[in-house]
GUMARRO-656104 format. One record per atom (N, C-alpha, C): x, y, z; residue in three letters. Coordinates in pm, whole numbers, plus 50000, padded with zeros to 5 digits. Layout:
BEGIN
XYZala...
end
This chain:
BEGIN
500644991749983unk500474993849966unk500675011650029unk501955013050107unk502795024450037unk503035023449969unk503435021149934unk504815019049768unk503485025449609unk502245020149686unk501025027749556unk501065040149562unk500925043649725unk500295053149774unk501375071249669unk502815058049765unk503775070849730unk503725079349605unk503605065149509unk503385060249336unk502485079549328unk501395074849344unk500325086149358unk500015093349398unk500565102349491unk501105116849574unk502055118549494unk503025114249423unk504365111749346unk503335123549199unk502565117949149unk501305119149047unk500565129049044unk500365127349182unk498755140349216unk499665151149251unk501125152349283unk501815161349316unk502015169349180unk502535166149090unk502695166548926unk501675176548927unk500725173448898unk499095175148804unk498745187148911unk499575185749058unk499015195849144unk499635211349083unk501085208449043unk502065218349050unk500705221848833unk500765215548828unk500595217448654unk499085229748665unk497945235648752unk497345237348740unk498355255548782unk497125263848632unk497395275148682unk496815284248630unk496465295848613unk494935310648642unk495945315148473unk495765303048345unk496185305048184unk494865312448174unk493685310348272unk492865319448243unk492295327248239unk493365331448402unk492815341548464unk493915349848527unk493525359548589unk494885366148634unk495275353448788unk496455354148784unk496925352148941unk495695358949090unk495625353049166unk495695354749314unk495955355149424unk495945363049533unk496905358049621unk496405349149683unk497095340749813unk496925335649886unk496545339250053unk494825325650117unk494595333850157unk494715322450318unk493935325250438unk494635319550556unk494925304150575unk495415300550649unk495375285050618unk495905282050739unk496485266050770unk496355257750864unk497975258750862unk498805267050943unk500195258150923unk500875243150964unk501955245750978unk502405228350996unk502085224251150unk501695230251237unk501315230451386unk499635225251360unk499085231451270unk497755233151325unk496775244751395unk497595251551334unk496995266451398unk496655276851337unk495445279951265unk494925285051224unk495625301751164unk495895308651042unk496205324650995unk495765321950847unk495455345250907unk495415346650748unk493735350250800unk492825350650885unk491375345850901unk491785357351026unk490235361051047unk489645364251166unk488695356151243unk488485346551168unk487285331951239unk487935324651165unk488535310551281unk489355305351260unk488205293751259unk488155285251183unk487545261251236unk487685261751365unk486425252351377unk486135249951488unk487725241551564unk487705245451685unk489065241451769unk488275224851771unk489195210351830unk488725197951809unk487615197951856unk486815190151752unk485525178251816unk485625169051778unk486495163251828unk486225142051851unk486285143251674unk486255124851647unk486285126051531unk485105117451501unk484945109151437unk483775106051297unk483925089151389unk483215086351418unk483425068751441unk482835057251391unk483105045151358unk482355034951286unk482355032651158unk481515026051111unk481005028051001unk482055026050841unk482145024350771unk483265016450662unk483585034350632unk485165034650612unk485885047450599unk486555059450755unk485495055050887unk485295066750969unk486655063951043unk487295073851062unk488155077351166unk487985079951272unk488995080851421unk488615086651544unk489735093051627unk491055100851524unk491895102251619unk491545117651623unk490625122951605unk490525138551664unk491595147251601unk492385148251569unk494055154251539unk493395170051469unk492785176151399unk492345187551414unk490785190851402unk489915184551440unk488425187051444unk487405177251348unk486085178051377unk485235167551327unk484705181951230unk484205179051150unk483315188251062unk482155186051093unk481645181251174unk480315183251227unk479775193651342unk481345199051413unk481285200151498unk480005222051477unk479405221351608unk478425234151614unk478755246351524unk480025248951458unk479825255451374unk480405250451178unk479995243251191unk479295229951131unk477885229651030unk477765232050959unk475985227150939unk475685217850853unk475605203850885unk474725201050692unk473935194950688unk472905197250617unk471525197850584unk471615177150687unk470815172950697unk471105156250719unk470425148950590unk471075135450525unk471345126250476unk470285112050491unk469575115050469unk468925100750452unk469075092150355unk469595077150356unk470335072050199unk468835064650132unk468925071250052unk466955059749970unk468375042549976unk467525031950017unk467935019050014unk467115014549895unk467594996849795unk467284997449741unk465744991849720unk464974990549605unk463354993049542unk463864980749513unk462544972049568unk461824961549428unk461144962749277unk461684956449230unk461014964249058unk459204957749064unk459544942349114unk457834946149131unk457104952049231unk457714956749362unk456324963449387unk456894986049328unk458244979849263unk457754999049281unk458924999549096unk458424994449003unk459784994648891unk460055008348866unk459435023148882unk459875032248837unk460235045948923unk461475049848888unk462405057449005unk462025075148923unk462315089149033unk462125095648953unk462745105149050unk463725116249015unk463925126949058unk464535139648983unk464955147149045unk465395161748977unk466125163248981unk466315172048882unk468415164448848unk469115180748873unk470125185948862unk471195194848893unk472295195048889unk472985197648904unk474705200648870unk475225209848955unk475225208849060unk476045212949243unk477005203749229unk478215211349272unk479055205349333unk479985205249386unk479215216949564unk479945219349687unk480655209549758unk479385200149743unk479985191249829unk481405188849805unk481625180449705unk482915172449640unk484205187349740unk484395203749741unk484935212149767unk484685210949929unk483795212450022unk483835207050149unk484575194450189unk484165184450115unk485215170850137unk486815167750079unk487245177149994unk488005179549967unk489315188150095unk488055198950176unk489025209450251unk488765197450353unk488375190950415unk488295180250531unk489855175150541unk489275167650362unk490965160850387unk491955165650395unk491575176550340unk493835185750350unk493725190550462unk492095192850534unk492785201050661unk492905183050794unk493185170550708unk493105167250823unk492095163150917unk490795171150895unk489335166450982unk488815156550939unk487945147151061unk487665143451071unk486265143350938unk485755134150869unk484605136950710unk483605136650796unk482495144950797unk481155147850850unk480285138850746unk480195127550761unk479135120850681unk477495133850613unk477505138450636unk476545142750585unk477035152950496unk478515158050536unk478885167150378unk479135161450254unk478945152250259unk479305140550163unk477975133750091unk477575144449945unk476505139149844unk477455136549753unk477195121349722unk477865115449649unk477515121649504unk476655121749450unk476095127849375unk476925137449289unk476995153249349unk477785156649408unk479815157749357unk479415149349450unk480925146149385unk481105141549256unk480485134149270unk480235130049064unk480385136448975unk479635150949038unk479085152348931unk480335164748935unk481405167348978unk481935174149032unk483475179748873unk483055161148805unk483935160348657unk482925160148573unk484685167848468unk483645164048327unk483955153548264unk482665146148161unk482645134948105unk482845136747984unk483015124047853unk482925125947731unk481565115147723unk480865127247769unk479055124247728unk478675128247600unk478085119547497unk477715123347360unk476745141147402unk477125148547304unk476665163647289unk474935163747241unk473725170547239unk472875167047212unk473895176247073unk472235169746970unk472615167846847unk471285181346804unk470545184046898unk469325192246860unk469075190346952unk468595197747026unk467595201047149unk468735210247315unk467845206647355unk469755218147479unk469945200447583unk469625187747589unk469705175847631unk469965160047581unk470315157447623unk470815145647526unk471995135047713unk471185120147626unk471315114547764unk471475096847643unk472805098647770unk473075084347692unk473575069447786unk473805060247827unk473765045447876unk475205037347906unk475505031647972unk476415027348010unk476205018848122unk476915004848102unk476364995648212unk478324983148234unk478114984748341unk479104984648398unk479064965748482unk479724956548561unk479964952248657unk480734962848799unk479674957148952unk480194965149015unk480804965849115unk482034972049140unk483374966649172unk483094958849374unk482004969849457unk482304968549535unk480784957049580unk480294948449485unk479344938849520unk479214934549441unk479854921649420unk480354909449295unk478704910949249unk477354903949296unk476774897649234unk475674909749154unk476284921549165unk475404941149157unk476004947049004unk475394953948954unk475824960648803unk475884971748916unk476364980148774unk475974996348807unk475215002748593unk474355005648644unk473495009748509unk473905035748546unk474595037348401unk474195050748407unk474225053948323unk473755067548437unk472805075148237unk473445087548246unk474455088848134unk474655102748173unk474445115748033unk474055126948136unk473345141048057unk474225149548015unk474115146447903unk475025166747856unk474325174447786unk474345184747832unk474065198947798unk474725205847644unk473535211047595unk474185225247484unk474945233047559unk475925237847449unk477125248147463unk476555255147471unk476065270747545unk475165283447539unk476265287747581unk477145307247511unk478225315947619unk477165322947606unk477835334647752unk477095339347790unk477375357747738unk477655355047644unk477425368747517unk476415365747468unk476075350747417unk474885355947364unk473645363447331unk473595360547499unk472115373447570unk473205380447689unk472235391347684unk472905405547759unk471835394047912unk472965400648000unk472415395548134unk471945406648209unk471655402348324unk471575409248449unk472185405348623unk472865407148669unk472955403448759unk473655412548871unk472715401548967unk473045413049140unk474195404349162unk474945411549193unk476135403549307unk475555405749476unk475165394349500unk474955400049660unk476035396649769unk476425404749823unk477425392049925unk477275398850043unk477355386950077unk477805387950224unk479235395250326unk478965409350373unk479865410150509unk479735415150635unk479425407750662unk479095402150782unk480585400850894unk480555397150971unk482265399151060unk482565385051041unk481475370251078unk481645361650975unk482825356050849unk482245366950729unk483135367350653unk484175370750677unk484615376150755unk485995385350736unk486865374250715unk488455377550688unk489545371550643unk489325367750525unk491255366850426unk491335367350364unk490885353650239unk490125342150320unk489655327650290unk487695330150239unk487855345250287unk486475345550276unk485305354150187unk485665367750274unk485365377850163unk486375382950109unk487845381350125unk489115379450031unk488975368449912unk488155359049893unk488445352049835unk487265356649746unk486135358649772unk484855364749761unk485485379149604unk485995387849689unk486435395249636unk486655389949480unk487795381249513unk489375381249387unk488165365049306unk487125364349372unk486615357049221unk485335362449114unk484835378849244unk484085383749167unk484455392949036unk485815395749094unk486485406848959unk486915398348893unk486985383848850unk487165371148770unk485915378348694unk484765371948752unk483955372148693unk483335385548583unk483615391948652unk483245409348596unk484015407548440unk485255408548465unk486215404448367unk485765397348206unk484705386648270unk484225379848173unk483405382148124unk482205394248196unk480495397248150unk481235407248068unk479765405447948unk479825412047818unk479885434447847unk479605433247716unk479335451047706unk477825451047755unk477195443647695unk476025447247729unk474995438047872unk475945437547960unk475585434448104unk475185445848173unk474475440348347unk474435450048344unk474675445248477unk475935452148570unk475935441148740unk475115453348844unk474665447548949unk474325453749055unk475295445149163unk475545461049307unk475785451449416unk475365461949536unk474995439549588unk474055440749763unk475035442649878unk475055444749914unk475525440050081unk474375437650207unk475325423850255unk474235431050402unk475555422450523unk475105430750643unk475645427350703unk473975428150852unk474125438450963unk473505443651052unk472725449850952unk472645454750852unk472035456550748unk472075456950643unk471245466850538unk471495459650382unk471665470650329unk473065470350211unk473155483350134unk473235478449957unk473195490249915unk473415490849698unk474365495049664unk475555486849711unk476775500949646unk476365502549501unk475635491649378unk475485496249260unk474455490849195unk473695501249181unk472105494649050unk471535495048952unk472245485248862unk472435489448767unk473345494348633unk474455488948656unk476095494848623unk475905486048528unk476365496248393unk476565488248202unk477905483248281unk478215469048200unk479305463648204unk479585467248160unk479945477248008unk481175481447979unk483125478948034unk484005479247876unk485365476547915unk486075492048017unk485105503048017unk485045513648019unk484995513648213unk484225506948231unk483755508348378unk484035498848427unk484735485848367unk484835473048465unk485625478748620unk486525486548544unk487265485948648unk486695492248789unk485855502148770unk485205509748861unk484135499348988unk483635493748893unk482815477748973unk483405474549080unk485035471349016unk485805460049094unk486315469649185unk486335482549186unk486155488149301unk485765492149358unk484455488549355unk483615490049473unk483715479949487unk483405463349442unk484015454549565unk485005453649595unk485745455449574unk487435458149646unk487345463549728unk486575472949739unk486355481249863unk485455478249996unk485215463849952unk484245460150036unk484395454150174unk484245457550331unk485245451350441unk483735446050534unk484485436650586unk483645430050653unk483415431350861unk481715435050871unk481815435151016unk480135433951117unk479875430651130unk478445430451204unk477415414251153unk476395413751191unk475305403751183unk475435402751076unk473865393551062unk473955387250895unk472825386250885unk472525391950840unk470455403550830unk470765394350651unk470775382550572unk470825372450496unk469665375850400unk468235374550513unk466735374750398unk466695391350408unk466885398850443unk466735416150421unk467615417550260unk468725414250274unk469645409850140unk468945408350040unk468635393050046unk467685385249897unk466655395449932unk466015397349998unk464965409749959unk465335415649860unk466375424649882unk466885444749804unk467475432049675unk468305421749685unk468395418449594unk467255415049469unk466535410949468unk465565402749431unk464915414549348unk464405424849457unk463585437749433unk464505445849263unk465815445749314unk467015451349218unk466995444049073unk466945436549128unk467315422148960unk465625422248907unk464395426048944unk463275427848878unk462885435748831unk463635452448919unk463015465948863unk462845461548688unk462245471448643unk461775474548495unk462905477848449unk463275487948490unk464795491148398unk466195485548381unk465685475148500unk466895464748487unk466395450048404unk465265444548398unk464945432748410unk465355429648276unk465965415948239unk466105417148058unk465235412048027unk463695411047971unk462765398247844unk464305388847784unk463885375947808unk464545370147689unk465935372147724unk467165382447846unk467915375247873unk468535364548041unk469375367748039unk469815361148176unk469605364748295unk469235371548388unk468775379548518unk468415367348627unk469945372048729unk470285369148792unk471095370848928unk470375366649017unk471475368449151unk472285357449188unk473625363049210unk474455354849268unk474985359249344unk474555345449449unk475385352449589unk476195344049655unk477305355449752unk478475342149828unk477965352049974unk478215337350049unk478025334050133unk478585323950203unk478715325450386unk478785317250393unk478085306450468unk476705309850445unk475635312150519unk475285309450695unk475795316750760unk475645316750883unk474315324550864unk473365325550851unk471445340350832unk471705340050984unk472125348951105unk471795347451218unk470755360851234unk470015367051119unk469265379951191unk467965374151101unk466825377051066unk465725371850992unk465955355550972unk465825355950840unk465255339250821unk466645333250916unk466635320850941unk467585316351075unk467045303951010unk466585298850901unk466315281950955unk465895280150843unk466775270150777unk466675259250625unk465215258350568unk464695254950670unk462905253850612unk461945267750612unk462375277050734unk461595289950658unk461885294850459unk463885289950508unk464365297750386unk463905291550277unk463315279450229unk462895271550139unk461445274650119unk461105279450223unk459745284450215unk459805298150103unk461115307650170unk461035318550123unk461905318550019unk462305313249936unk463205309349786unk462695303549688unk461765293349794unk460375290849643unk459475300049592unk459025310149648unk458255321849643unk459165330649525unk459895331849524unk460865335249476unk461715327949308unk461675320949347unk462005310449202unk461355315049135unk459775319749150unk458695323549040unk458485337848942unk460055342949026unk460185359148967unk460735362148856unk461365348348762unk461385347048664unk463695349348691unk464095351448776unk465285357148841unk465865339848877unk467295338348849unk467585328748864unk468475325949057unk468795321949059unk470015324049132unk471565311349148unk472385318649184unk473935311349197unk474045310749270unk474405301749426unk475115304649541unk476795299649535unk477175306349609unk478235307249620unk479035305749744unk479345291249789unk479545286449934unk480845298449968unk481425302050057unk482315309050125unk483035303550303unk484495301650299unk485005300950451unk484905286750562unk485165279650630unk484535273350712unk483725271650844unk484795283450863unk484235291451072unk482165288651016unk481525284151039unk480715298751100unk479875288450947unk479855278650936unk479735276550815unk478515272950778unk477505277250704unk476305268550745unk475775262950567unk476025251550514unk476005245850387unk474365242550379unk473895233450500unk472285234150492unk471725246050432unk471665260750478unk471425266750457unk471025265250285unk472735272850239unk473545273250072unk472405263350052unk472015251150109unk472135246449927unk470585240649963unk470005243950043unk468675247250012unk467945256149936unk468675267749939unk468465278349866unk468805272449725unk470255274949665unk470345265949508unk468915265249472unk469045243549580unk467795233349563unk466125240249511unk465665249449564unk464855258649626unk464365269749481unk465465274249486unk465655294849391unk465735294249165unk465645277149189unk465925276849043unk468055278549010unk468435269149147unk470095281849120unk470845264549116unk471795267349130unk473075262249157unk474235259949279unk474835250749284unk475835257049422unk477375247049444unk477865263549430unk479745259149428unk479645256549546unk480865256649595unk481705259749709unk483195264149712unk483465275949739unk484685278249711unk485225278949826unk486125268849841unk487355257949910unk488615273649858unk489265272749760unk490715276749729unk490225288449652unk491455292549602unk491725299449480unk491425294449269unk491885276649320unk491415272649208unk490395269049195unk490395267449299unk487885263049229unk487455276349209unk487655290449245unk487325299149201unk487445300749080unk488735299949039unk488885300948887unk488715289548815unk488055281448861unk487445266448769unk485675272848808unk485005277548913unk484075280548898unk483905290048805unk484585301848865unk484245319548774unk484985326148629unk485345309548610unk486125310648455unk485825297648382unk486255285248385unk486635279248329unk485205270248292unk484235273248461unk482835271248381unk481475285248410unk481605293948409unk481295300148421unk480175305348322unk479445298348185unk478865292548122unk478015287948194unk478455278048224unk477655264548339unk476385272148436unk478015277548460unk477315287148593unk476055288348586unk476095302348503unk475535316948463unk474025313948361unk474905302748263unk473265300148183unk472915291748206unk471175283948196unk470565279648230unk470615277748086unk470605264248066unk469785255347903unk468635253447945unk468945242448084unk467515234648084unk466705234148196unk465835234248208unk464715245148301unk463885224348370unk464015230648501unk462265223248590unk463515201548585unk464165204148520unk465095191248476unk464865181648531unk463765172448536unk464265161048637unk464125147148493unk464455131448588unk465115117848524unk463655112748580unk463015104748480unk462685088748552unk463315082948506unk463355070848560unk463655057148479unk463625042048565unk462755036348476unk461835027448450unk462505015648438unk462075004548551unk463384991648443unk462474985148454unk463274968148340unk462134956248336unk461814946348414unk461634935948423unk461554925748503unk462494917148522unk463604925448410unk464684912748323unk465764922848498unk465774932048581unk466084937948703unk465324930548827unk465814930348913unk464904921749055unk464834938749151unk466044944849181unk466504953849287unk466994964149171unk466884978449297unk467174990749252unk468214999749354unk468995006749281unk469525020949413unk470285030049277unk469495043049322unk469975055849325unk470595056549364unk472395059549348unk473175058349415unk473405080749461unk472945087349548unk472705097449623unk471775106049533unk471455112549499unk470205127649482unk469285121749607unk469515113649763unk468625109549836unk467885124449866unk467735142049863unk467615150649881unk466275153149743unk466205146649686unk465905153149555unk465325142249448unk464625136149535unk463665122449480unk462345131149458unk461375127849373unk459915131049307unk459345114349360unk457685116149337unk457235113149322unk456625111949147unk455775100749108unk455535100549008unk454455110748975unk453325117049068unk452755130749002unk453875137048982unk454835143149028unk455025156649028unk456465155248921unk456635142948884unk457565139248748unk456865139048659unk455575137548655unk454385140548550unk453855154148551unk453815161048648unk453145175748613unk454435182048564unk454205187748486unk454805197148426unk455365217048534unk453955215148620unk454355228048711unk455385222048823unk455805207148844unk456765212548936unk458155213448904unk458395221349052unk459425231349023unk460405223549045unk461525213448947unk462845207648922unk463995213748937unk465005200848894unk466465213948837unk466885220648761unk467995226048746unk468255238948611unk469485229348627unk469905232748460unk471265225648398unk472215240748329unk472845241348345unk473945250848277unk474215248148154unk475015257948055unk475295252947979unk476475246147912unk476775232947834unk478365224747836unk478365222947951unk477475211248031unk478305204048180unk477125193648125unk478415181348211unk477825167248204unk476965169748350unk476265157648338unk474905149348426unk475085137348499unk475825132148584unk475145118248581unk474975110148729unk473695097848626unk473535092148765unk473595079748751unk473925076648867unk474475060248903unk473745053948945unk473075034148922unk472285031148966unk473215018349025unk473365018749173unk472945000749160unk472184990449138unk472244981549065unk471264976049031unk471574956949046unk470314948149026unk470904935349050unk469744932048967unk470814925748928unk470134915048770unk469094900548794unk468014900048770unk467814888348738unk468224874148706unk467984862248702unk469044849348672unk468504850748556unk469954846948456unk469674845648290unk469264862248256unk469204871648356unk468624887448237unk469164882348092unk468574891147985unk469024895447871unk467794896047814unk468044913047761unk467344918747668unk467344934347738unk466774940147704unk465814948447798unk466144949747924unk467034966347984unk466594963648115unk465774977948144unk466314984848100unk465744996348137unk465215005748022unk464345018148073unk465065027747962unk464335043548068unk465635053548027unk465725069848053unk465155077547997unk464445086248075unk464105097848045unk464095107648107unk464605117548028unk464835131948087unk464035140348033unk463045148148115unk462165158748098unk462825174148127unk462605183748060unk463075199348131unk462355204747982unk462605217748031unk461875228547960unk463525239747943unk463145238147810unk464085246347700unk463455259147750unk464015264047715unk464935284447764unk465685290347743unk465825286447592unk466815298447487unk465525309747412unk463815303547426unk463445314347355unk462915317247501unk461635331447423unk460965333647546unk460025329947584unk459375318447453unk458175306547589unk459105296147583unk458655289847717unk458915275847759unk458165263847661unk459385255547635unk458615242847595unk459375228947642unk458155220647674unk458665207847704unk459185196647625unk460345194947664unk461215187647585unk461025172847649unk461005155547625unk461725149847661unk462785139147592unk463785138047652unk464875127447553unk464875113847634unk465405105647556unk464995088147607unk466185076547559unk466765069247606unk467645057747600unk466865049647628unk467715034047530unk467145022547642unk468375016947701unk468265008647799unk469624998747833unk469454983347865unk470244983047764unk470214965947765unk471414955947820unk471074939847822unk472484934047866unk473684938147744unk473264943147655unk474424944047566unk474984963247603unk474604963947661unk474924981547654unk476994984447752unk477834990947655unk479314984847750unk479284996647826unk480494993047865unk481125004147971unk481795012447910unk482465026448007unk483535038347941unk484405039148009unk485325044248014unk486695050948108unk485485060848183unk484435066048169unk483685071148216unk483435067848357unk482835053048313unk482045050548408unk483295045248499unk484175038448437unk484975028948537unk485525039648708unk485885057448619unk486235061448704unk485095075448748unk484105071948730unk482245075248825unk482395060948976unk482965048648888unk482765041649028unk483465043849113unk484735045549033unk485995054449144unk484705061449298unk484755069649181unk484315080349314unk483175080349352unk482175069149311unk481015064349445unk481485061349518unk482625047849519unk482635043849606unk483735045149695unk484595057249673unk484795071549771unk483865076749843unk483165079949752unk481855090549887unk481385076149945unk480495066749920unk479935051750039unk480695049450098unk481955051450122unk482795047250193unk483275062850319unk483465072450255unk483185084250348unk482525088650459unk480685090150364unk479795091850429unk479065080850492unk480635065650536unk480305056150602unk478515049850577unk478395047850462unk476795043550368unk476775029250428unk476025026050499unk475035011750477unk475275000250385unk474985008750264unk475055001350161unk476574997450056unk477225002550155unk478645004250109unk479564985850066unk478744979350069unk479294968750159unk480664963250111unk481524958850040unk482994959650043unk483924972849978unk483524982450018unk483684995049924unk484524994750024unk486695002149980unk487375001649991unk488205015149954unk489175025650024unk489985033349969unk490685022249840unk491285012649916unk492695001349872unk492255002149729unk491014999649738unk490434993649643unk490255001749518unk489375016049529unk489065028049507unk491545030249400unk492075034749468unk493145033049454unk493855024949309unk493355015949360unk493985002849246unk492895004949160unk492585002649117unk491175012449011unk492165024048933unk492245033648994unk492705043948921unk494605044048897unk494815035648970unk496005031548875unk495615024748734unk495105019348760unk494495011248613unk494445018748516unk493345032948575unk493005045548480unk494325052848439unk495445047748457unk496115065748484unk496475071348312unk495875062648251unk496225070848141unk494985080248114unk493835075148154unk492545087348136unk492435094648225unk493295094148396unk493025100348513unk494135113348455unk495515111948429unk496475120548391unk495895136648263unk495035125248196unk494765142648113unk494235147748126unk493865150748255unk492695159048303unk493015160548478unk493605176948445unk493755179448642unk493085178948750unk491735175448766unk491035178448833unk490735159648883unk491005155748763unk491305137448788unk492205133248880unk493225139348804unk494595138348947unk494465141549017unk493555153449042unk493335157949219unk492935146749313unk492245140349255unk491525131249308unk491415120149324unk492975116749264unk493935105049315unk494085115749409unk495035117549436unk496325129749553unk494635126349686unk493835129849677unk492725130849779unk492195119449801unk492355105449750unk491605093149800unk493455091449869unk493805099049781unk495645090149837unk495775098250017unk495385105850010unk495655111050131unk494335103850291unk492895103050161unk492245094550336unk492815082350331unk493375076250229unk492975059550266unk494415061050339unk495545071950302unk496025068050442unk496295062350580unk495445079750568unk494655088650700unk494005073250792unk493125069850713unk491745058050715unk493005040350797unk493695038850695unk494985026550706unk495205030750863unk496215044950877unk497215044550985unk496105044251104unk494765049051087unk494445048951198unk493035034551243unk
end
């Protein structure tokens, strides 16, 4: 194991060096843990040691740096859905999106030597962090492909993958009305919070077009409108960035009032662009301690605002006083997406390389329905535990489902048990969405069949590694024989595929670090 990890660590370190800011200007360094597990660079440090996560697959309890499940790190509870017998319920329905925040949370905890909070691990967000070679649509906004392979952690099961790819549409194809809603409360002090937010927004402004409008709203103990409908021309970008760079943190967190003002400005007749891209972009640690402060109340509030025609992008920063549950709720219920910026490289990934995917929604109210044949005995959707739909919700065109951005991949992975001597058709995968490329919303459906002759791919082999990694870290009772050592061995077999992508290369390093700690414990 040591030989394998050493080889992977060298490979991962080499890949890390290759990360650059070629697409964007370089950013400075933020706060961090030093070699003695002391915090520097931020006014608000992550929790002191809280004890370890114990029991289950992949748990450790050395308590060296502190549990991510401490009072200042709040994740929404995830209840995993188990296996369903096809004879009882042949169909599975769920809402689609492409959030990636969970991957960044997991990475942060591993890098800091923290004990992984099981509820921080949303497996579908780990899988969807990466780009895949799914077939792009030739017509419409979405295409779906199917893949089938053995299940590495259960020899008696198979893995079935629905690979979804969206059409590419760039932000300069339509004008945008963007409201930056920035948390400047005391908990946002420091380079890795407000400092990182400023740098990220500067990069975003650099990538906006002349016809776009930018507004800036801040909130702390109160709410301030810093800019209302400013034209984003090349001449005015410096002034916009100057306003962003001048922000300072302090006070409590009146987030609900900030949201109210941001939506009000986005919906103003002088700002709202009919047929354009109208969006609120909130950057926060989610620690709302004045006004709306519960995820349930926030869900109700944001669900109402989602009907306004204004989309929502949620960017989380900071770990001390971090409310992932609040930010995830906002994105899931507000026609939005959610990414967590744990470092400057992630800010570049989200706000430069994947900017069109974050800002340009191409499939609205996207949802999937999978119907299995009696050639399948039982099935389990891996992840999407907070996004399950009933058949009535799936069939209802008014159901508020997920939104997917431009040129993005979304993967849905099932673990299935085949009937004895199964042959032929296994399932039908269907994706429904509303086309938002024009002024009129049009319902679209794409589908694909899965059969026993459906083949696997390098993408599915890698996705199986990410899924197994997630099952271990969230201590899933469905992990069966899953192990990080097995993941590392299979990643080594995929070395050529992995080395072609810097983010996959980084994943190898993360698995190696988690495996080293787990086996040491």
